[in-house]
C-alpha positions in Angstrom: -241.6 0.6 77.7 -237.9 -0.1 76.9 -235.3 -1.6 79.4 -231.8 -2.2 79.0 -229.7 -5.5 79.9 -226.2 -6.6 79.9 -225.2 -9.9 78.1 -222.4 -11.6 76.7 -223.0 -13.8 73.5 -220.8 -16.6 72.6 -222.0 -18.2 69.4 -225.5 -18.9 70.1 -225.2 -18.8 73.9 -226.5 -15.7 75.8 -225.4 -15.1 79.3 -227.1 -12.6 81.3 -225.0 -9.9 83.4 -227.2 -8.8 86.0 -231.0 -8.5 85.9 -233.0 -11.1 83.6 -236.0 -10.2 81.8 -239.2 -11.7 83.2 -240.8 -12.3 79.7 -240.3 -15.7 77.9 -240.3 -14.3 74.3 -237.8 -11.4 73.8 -237.3 -9.1 70.7 -233.9 -7.1 71.0 -231.6 -4.8 69.1 -228.3 -5.5 69.7 -225.7 -3.0 69.5 -222.0 -4.4 69.6 -219.3 -2.7 70.9 -216.0 -3.3 68.9 -212.6 -2.4 69.9 -210.5 -1.0 66.6 -207.8 -3.2 65.7 -204.3 -1.8 65.8 -203.9 -1.7 62.2 -207.0 0.7 61.5 -205.8 3.1 63.9 -203.9 6.0 62.0 -201.2 7.5 64.0 -200.3 11.0 63.4 -196.8 12.0 62.2 -195.0 15.2 61.4 -194.8 16.0 57.7 -191.4 15.5 56.5 -190.9 19.2 55.2 -191.8 20.4 58.8 -189.2 18.2 61.0 -186.9 20.2 62.8 -188.2 23.9 61.8 -190.4 24.4 64.8 -189.0 26.5 67.7 -190.1 27.7 71.1 -189.5 31.2 71.9 -189.5 31.4 75.9 -191.8 29.4 78.1 -195.1 28.3 77.1 -196.6 28.9 80.4 -195.1 31.3 83.0 -195.7 31.2 86.9 -197.8 33.6 88.2 -195.5 33.9 91.6 -191.5 34.5 91.1 -189.6 31.6 92.1 -188.0 33.5 95.0 -191.5 33.9 96.8 -192.1 30.2 97.0 -191.7 29.1 100.6 -191.2 25.3 99.3 -188.2 25.9 97.2 -186.3 27.0 100.2 
């Protein structure tokens, strides 16, 4: 049967976070969750030939109820 345990590892030292297994000899598969560095993250930018060419024609979302019918605006 497989169970999961949370640990932190610093060098050769393992610290159990929560429940500790009862077995003395343990075989484990370690999956490491790494934070991507800022230098490897790609930021999206607008291509130079498209800058300033986009236009919005009207509202993207229009209200269902007219503003005159909103009691909270009075």
